[in-house]
C-alpha positions as CSV (number, residue, x, y, z in Angstrom):
1,X,-63.9,14.0,-1.8
2,X,-60.9,16.0,-2.9
3,X,-59.8,19.1,-1.1
4,X,-60.8,22.3,-2.8
5,X,-57.3,23.2,-4.0
6,X,-56.3,19.7,-5.0
7,X,-56.9,20.1,-8.7
8,X,-54.9,23.3,-8.9
9,X,-52.0,21.7,-6.9
10,X,-52.0,18.6,-9.1
11,X,-51.9,20.7,-12.3
12,X,-49.0,22.9,-11.1
13,X,-47.0,19.8,-9.9
14,X,-47.5,18.2,-13.3
15,X,-47.1,21.2,-15.7
16,X,-45.4,24.0,-13.7
17,X,-46.6,27.5,-13.1
18,X,-50.1,28.2,-14.6
19,X,-51.6,31.5,-15.7
20,X,-53.9,33.1,-13.1
21,X,-56.8,32.7,-15.5
22,X,-56.4,28.9,-15.2
23,X,-56.1,29.2,-11.4
24,X,-59.3,31.2,-11.3
25,X,-61.1,28.8,-13.6
26,X,-60.2,25.8,-11.4
27,X,-60.9,27.7,-8.1
28,X,-64.4,28.7,-9.2
29,X,-65.6,26.0,-11.6
30,X,-63.8,22.8,-11.1
31,X,-66.4,20.0,-10.7
32,X,-67.0,19.1,-7.1
33,X,-64.3,21.4,-5.6
34,X,-65.0,24.7,-7.4
35,X,-66.4,27.6,-5.3
36,X,-69.6,27.8,-7.4
37,X,-70.0,24.0,-7.4
38,X,-69.7,23.4,-3.7
39,X,-72.2,25.7,-2.0
40,X,-75.6,26.8,-3.1
41,X,-75.9,29.2,-0.1
42,X,-72.9,31.4,-0.8
43,X,-75.1,34.4,-1.6
44,X,-77.0,36.5,1.0
45,X,-76.5,37.4,4.6
46,X,-75.4,33.9,5.6
47,X,-73.1,33.6,2.6
48,X,-70.0,35.4,1.4
49,X,-71.6,38.4,-0.4
50,X,-75.0,39.9,-1.3
51,X,-76.3,40.4,-4.8
52,X,-79.2,42.4,-6.4
53,X,-81.2,39.2,-6.4
54,X,-80.6,38.5,-2.7
55,X,-82.1,41.9,-1.7
56,X,-85.6,40.6,-2.6
57,X,-87.9,40.1,-5.5
58,X,-88.1,43.8,-6.7
59,X,-85.0,43.5,-8.9
60,X,-86.4,40.6,-10.9
61,X,-89.8,42.3,-11.1
62,X,-88.3,45.4,-12.6
63,X,-86.4,43.3,-15.1
64,X,-89.6,41.5,-16.0
65,X,-91.4,44.7,-16.7
66,X,-88.5,45.9,-18.9
67,X,-88.3,42.5,-20.8
68,X,-92.1,42.7,-21.4
69,X,-91.6,46.2,-22.9
70,X,-88.8,45.1,-25.1
71,X,-90.6,42.0,-26.4
72,X,-93.7,44.0,-27.2
73,X,-91.6,46.4,-29.3
74,X,-91.1,43.6,-31.8
75,X,-94.9,43.7,-32.6
76,X,-95.0,40.2,-34.1
77,X,-98.2,38.3,-33.5
78,X,-98.3,34.6,-32.7
79,X,-94.5,34.4,-32.3
80,X,-92.9,32.7,-29.4
81,X,-90.3,34.7,-27.6
82,X,-87.2,33.5,-25.8
83,X,-85.8,35.0,-22.6
84,X,-82.3,33.5,-22.2
85,X,-80.6,33.8,-18.8
86,X,-76.9,33.0,-18.5
87,X,-75.6,32.2,-15.1
88,X,-78.8,31.6,-13.2
89,X,-77.2,30.4,-9.9
90,X,-80.0,28.9,-7.9
91,X,-82.8,30.1,-10.2
92,X,-84.3,32.7,-7.8
93,X,-84.0,35.6,-10.3
94,X,-85.7,33.5,-13.0
95,X,-88.5,32.7,-10.5
96,X,-89.0,36.4,-9.7
97,X,-89.2,37.3,-13.4
98,X,-91.5,34.5,-14.4
99,X,-93.9,35.1,-11.4
100,X,-94.3,38.7,-12.4
101,X,-94.9,38.0,-16.1
102,X,-97.4,35.2,-15.2
103,X,-99.3,37.6,-13.0
104,X,-99.1,40.9,-14.9
105,X,-98.5,39.9,-18.5
106,X,-100.3,36.5,-18.8
107,X,-100.8,36.8,-22.6
108,X,-97.2,37.5,-23.1
109,X,-96.2,34.9,-20.5
110,X,-98.0,32.2,-22.6
111,X,-95.7,33.0,-25.6
112,X,-92.4,33.0,-23.6
113,X,-89.9,30.2,-23.5
114,X,-87.4,30.8,-20.6
115,X,-84.0,29.2,-21.4
116,X,-81.2,28.9,-19.0
117,X,-77.6,28.6,-20.1
118,X,-75.9,26.5,-17.4
119,X,-72.9,24.2,-18.0
120,X,-72.9,22.8,-14.4
121,X,-75.2,19.8,-13.7
122,X,-75.0,20.7,-10.0
123,X,-76.4,24.2,-10.6
124,X,-78.9,23.0,-13.1
125,X,-80.3,20.8,-10.3
126,X,-80.6,23.7,-7.9
127,X,-82.4,25.7,-10.6
128,X,-84.8,22.8,-11.5
129,X,-85.9,22.6,-7.8
130,X,-86.5,26.4,-7.6
131,X,-88.4,26.5,-11.0
132,X,-90.3,23.2,-10.8
133,X,-93.7,24.9,-11.1
134,X,-92.9,26.5,-14.5
135,X,-93.3,24.3,-17.5
136,X,-91.8,26.8,-20.0
137,X,-88.2,26.6,-18.7
138,X,-85.5,24.5,-20.4
139,X,-81.8,24.2,-20.0
140,X,-78.7,24.3,-22.3
141,X,-75.1,23.7,-21.3
142,X,-74.0,26.4,-23.8
143,X,-74.4,28.0,-27.1
144,X,-73.4,24.9,-29.1
145,X,-76.1,22.8,-27.5
146,X,-78.7,25.6,-27.9
147,X,-77.9,25.9,-31.7
148,X,-78.0,22.2,-32.1
149,X,-81.4,21.8,-30.5
150,X,-82.8,24.8,-32.4
151,X,-81.3,23.5,-35.6
152,X,-79.4,26.8,-35.9
153,X,-82.6,28.8,-36.3
154,X,-82.3,32.3,-34.9
155,X,-84.3,33.5,-31.9
156,X,-86.3,36.6,-31.1
157,X,-86.1,37.8,-27.5
158,X,-83.7,38.8,-24.7
159,X,-80.5,37.4,-23.5
160,X,-79.2,38.7,-20.2
161,X,-76.7,38.1,-17.5
162,X,-76.5,39.4,-13.9
163,X,-73.1,39.3,-12.3
164,X,-71.8,36.7,-14.7
165,X,-69.0,38.5,-16.7
166,X,-67.1,39.5,-13.6
167,X,-66.7,35.8,-12.8
168,X,-65.1,34.9,-16.1
169,X,-61.4,34.0,-15.6
170,X,-59.1,36.9,-16.2
171,X,-55.5,37.2,-17.2
172,X,-53.4,39.4,-14.8
173,X,-50.6,41.6,-16.1
174,X,-48.0,43.8,-14.3
175,X,-46.0,46.7,-15.6
176,X,-42.2,46.6,-15.6
177,X,-41.4,50.4,-15.6
178,X,-37.6,49.9,-16.0
179,X,-37.9,47.8,-19.2
180,X,-41.2,49.3,-20.4
181,X,-42.9,46.0,-20.8
182,X,-45.8,44.1,-19.5
183,X,-45.4,40.7,-17.9
184,X,-48.1,38.1,-17.1
185,X,-48.7,37.0,-13.6
186,X,-49.0,33.2,-13.0
187,X,-49.3,30.9,-10.0
188,X,-46.7,28.5,-8.8
189,X,-46.1,26.4,-5.7
190,X,-43.7,27.0,-2.9
191,X,-44.0,24.0,-0.6
192,X,-47.6,23.9,0.3
193,X,-48.3,27.5,-0.5
194,X,-49.5,29.1,-3.8
195,X,-47.3,32.1,-4.8
196,X,-47.2,34.6,-7.6
197,X,-44.7,34.2,-10.4
198,X,-43.8,36.0,-13.7
199,X,-44.6,34.0,-16.8
200,X,-42.5,34.2,-19.9
201,X,-43.6,35.4,-23.4
202,X,-46.4,37.8,-22.4
203,X,-48.1,39.2,-25.4
204,X,-50.1,41.9,-23.7
205,X,-49.7,45.4,-25.3
206,X,-51.5,48.7,-24.6
207,X,-49.6,50.9,-27.1
208,X,-50.1,54.1,-25.1
209,X,-46.7,55.6,-24.6
210,X,-48.0,58.6,-22.6
211,X,-49.9,56.4,-20.1
212,X,-47.0,53.9,-19.8
213,X,-44.6,56.8,-19.1
214,X,-46.4,57.5,-15.8
215,X,-47.4,54.1,-14.7
216,X,-45.7,53.0,-11.4
217,X,-43.6,49.9,-11.4
218,X,-45.7,46.8,-10.7
219,X,-49.0,48.4,-11.7
220,X,-51.5,45.6,-12.3
221,X,-54.5,45.3,-14.6
222,X,-56.7,42.4,-15.8
223,X,-57.8,41.3,-19.2
224,X,-60.8,39.0,-19.9
225,X,-60.7,37.7,-23.5
226,X,-63.0,34.8,-22.3
227,X,-65.8,37.3,-21.5
228,X,-65.4,39.1,-24.8
229,X,-65.5,35.9,-26.7
230,X,-68.6,34.8,-24.8
231,X,-70.4,38.0,-25.6
232,X,-69.5,37.6,-29.3
233,X,-71.0,34.1,-29.3
234,X,-74.1,35.4,-27.6
235,X,-74.8,37.8,-30.4
236,X,-75.1,35.0,-32.9
237,X,-78.2,33.4,-31.5
238,X,-80.7,36.2,-32.3
239,X,-82.4,37.5,-35.5
240,X,-84.0,40.2,-33.4
241,X,-83.1,40.7,-29.8
242,X,-81.7,42.6,-26.9
243,X,-78.5,41.7,-25.0
244,X,-78.2,42.9,-21.4
245,X,-75.3,42.7,-19.0
246,X,-75.4,43.9,-15.4
247,X,-72.1,43.7,-13.6
248,X,-69.3,45.3,-11.6
249,X,-67.4,47.3,-14.1
250,X,-66.2,50.5,-15.8
251,X,-65.3,51.9,-19.1
252,X,-61.8,51.7,-20.7
253,X,-61.2,55.3,-19.7
254,X,-61.7,54.3,-16.0
255,X,-59.5,51.2,-16.2
256,X,-56.3,53.0,-15.1
257,X,-56.6,54.7,-11.7
258,X,-54.0,55.7,-9.1
259,X,-56.3,54.1,-6.5
260,X,-56.1,50.6,-8.2
261,X,-52.4,49.8,-8.2
262,X,-53.2,46.1,-7.7
263,X,-56.0,45.9,-10.2
264,X,-59.7,45.1,-9.4
265,X,-59.5,41.4,-8.6
266,X,-60.9,40.7,-5.1
267,X,-61.7,37.7,-3.0
268,X,-64.9,37.5,-0.9
269,X,-65.4,35.3,2.1
270,X,-68.1,35.8,4.7
271,X,-68.7,39.4,3.6
272,X,-65.1,40.2,4.0
273,X,-63.1,41.6,1.1
274,X,-59.5,40.4,0.6
275,X,-56.6,41.0,-1.7
276,X,-55.2,37.6,-0.9
277,X,-56.4,36.0,-4.1
278,X,-54.4,32.8,-3.8
279,X,-55.7,31.9,-0.3
280,X,-58.2,29.0,0.2
281,X,-59.1,28.5,-3.5
282,X,-62.5,26.9,-3.8
283,X,-63.6,28.4,-0.6
284,X,-63.8,32.1,-1.5
285,X,-65.2,34.0,-4.4
286,X,-63.0,35.7,-7.0
287,X,-64.2,38.5,-9.1
288,X,-62.8,41.3,-11.3
289,X,-64.4,44.4,-12.7
290,X,-65.7,44.1,-16.3
291,X,-64.1,46.3,-19.0
292,X,-67.4,47.3,-20.5
293,X,-65.8,49.2,-23.3
294,X,-64.2,45.9,-24.5
295,X,-67.5,44.1,-24.2
296,X,-69.3,46.9,-26.1
297,X,-66.7,46.9,-28.8
298,X,-66.9,43.1,-29.2
299,X,-70.7,43.4,-29.7
300,X,-70.4,46.2,-32.2
301,X,-67.8,44.4,-34.2
302,X,-70.3,41.6,-34.9
303,X,-73.2,43.9,-35.8
304,X,-74.9,44.9,-32.5
305,X,-76.2,48.4,-31.9
306,X,-75.4,49.9,-28.5
307,X,-78.5,51.3,-26.9
308,X,-77.4,52.1,-23.4
309,X,-74.4,52.1,-21.1
310,X,-75.2,53.5,-17.7
311,X,-75.2,52.8,-13.9
312,X,-77.5,50.4,-12.2
313,X,-79.3,53.2,-10.4
314,X,-80.0,55.0,-13.7
315,X,-81.2,51.8,-15.3
316,X,-83.6,50.8,-12.5
317,X,-84.9,54.3,-11.9
318,X,-85.9,54.6,-15.6
319,X,-87.7,51.3,-15.4
320,X,-89.5,52.1,-12.2
321,X,-90.6,55.5,-13.5
322,X,-92.0,53.9,-16.7
323,X,-93.6,51.1,-14.8
324,X,-95.4,53.5,-12.4
325,X,-96.5,55.7,-15.3
326,X,-98.1,52.6,-16.9
327,X,-99.6,51.5,-13.5
328,X,-97.6,48.3,-13.5
329,X,-96.2,49.3,-10.1
330,X,-98.9,51.7,-8.7
331,X,-96.9,52.2,-5.5
332,X,-94.1,50.5,-3.6
333,X,-94.7,49.2,-0.1
334,X,-92.1,49.9,2.6
335,X,-90.3,46.6,2.0
336,X,-89.9,47.3,-1.7
337,X,-88.7,50.9,-1.0
338,X,-85.9,49.4,1.1
339,X,-85.0,47.0,-1.7
340,X,-84.9,49.8,-4.2
341,X,-82.7,51.9,-1.9
342,X,-80.3,49.0,-1.5
343,X,-80.2,48.5,-5.3
344,X,-79.5,52.1,-6.1
345,X,-77.8,53.8,-3.2
346,X,-74.2,54.8,-4.0
347,X,-72.9,53.3,-0.8
348,X,-74.6,50.0,-1.4
349,X,-75.2,48.1,-4.7
350,X,-75.6,51.3,-6.7
351,X,-71.9,52.2,-6.5
352,X,-70.1,49.9,-8.9
353,X,-72.7,48.2,-11.0
354,X,-72.9,49.1,-14.7
355,X,-75.5,48.2,-17.3
356,X,-74.9,47.5,-21.0
357,X,-77.8,47.1,-23.5
358,X,-77.1,46.2,-27.1
359,X,-79.5,45.0,-29.8
360,X,-79.8,43.3,-33.1
361,X,-82.5,43.9,-35.7
């Protein structure tokens, strides 16, 4: 088996310095050696980081209640609905959602098709093992395969992602204060070590002279056209539907901050956060905050209506209040209370997560 960084090293040796987006793509998704391909157990206490899903089943149960509310809004009898999850990792969130729907909304559950968008055969196998008891789950490698199998017929339902957009490869740009220009950061080799290098012909422009006048030399930001393009593609599969993204992120107004001179890209390894993004590729997670203003704009440009942009605590609290009022969650036991606190506390998972909901039809 190849070493985790072998594919990156070979590409640089063959073609020269590569954009950081390509480095990130290979480090995370290269078959066999990519971080998300090599280890199913990289989430949770024994992994490199925790997620909302790894805190327990309550997160998925609250999402299931909200999905049921949305689907019932459509008020179309005898219609099959689709819940489409993108980036399902090991399938645990899907399992939590389906179990709740099967138990508390059996009539709706019988009309639901749960579709998973997953390009990786390895991760598909993890998900199949987790979801083997459910017969209403099917897999697609991407939007093209989904459209082909549905013969381009549009869907009615919900498409959602949890901590997916922050893992899309990002381009990294630095500010040259002397020359008043942006340069793109790439990755090169110095002996056996990966190093940063400036790439030629950067086309990144902000066109904000007041902001650029005060930016310090070397200020770094990220840009993710891949995430924006993916969101645009997602909008095209529904006649009527909701699109939901939950992720680390901020609005465009929050993108520039004196506290973030080096951008938002971080590496995670065994619950330790590092700024050494080029170390041990394939063995540590790489993630960048999502520019939700750009995602929101991408959706609105292709006809979506923005219904909500808020924090994860606001989103989950609203769901729980509505669920309790409708007696779907009569009360939470002590275990669920601890899960909810972890999901919403500003010093835990409630601090950086944002939620965007857009709709069509």
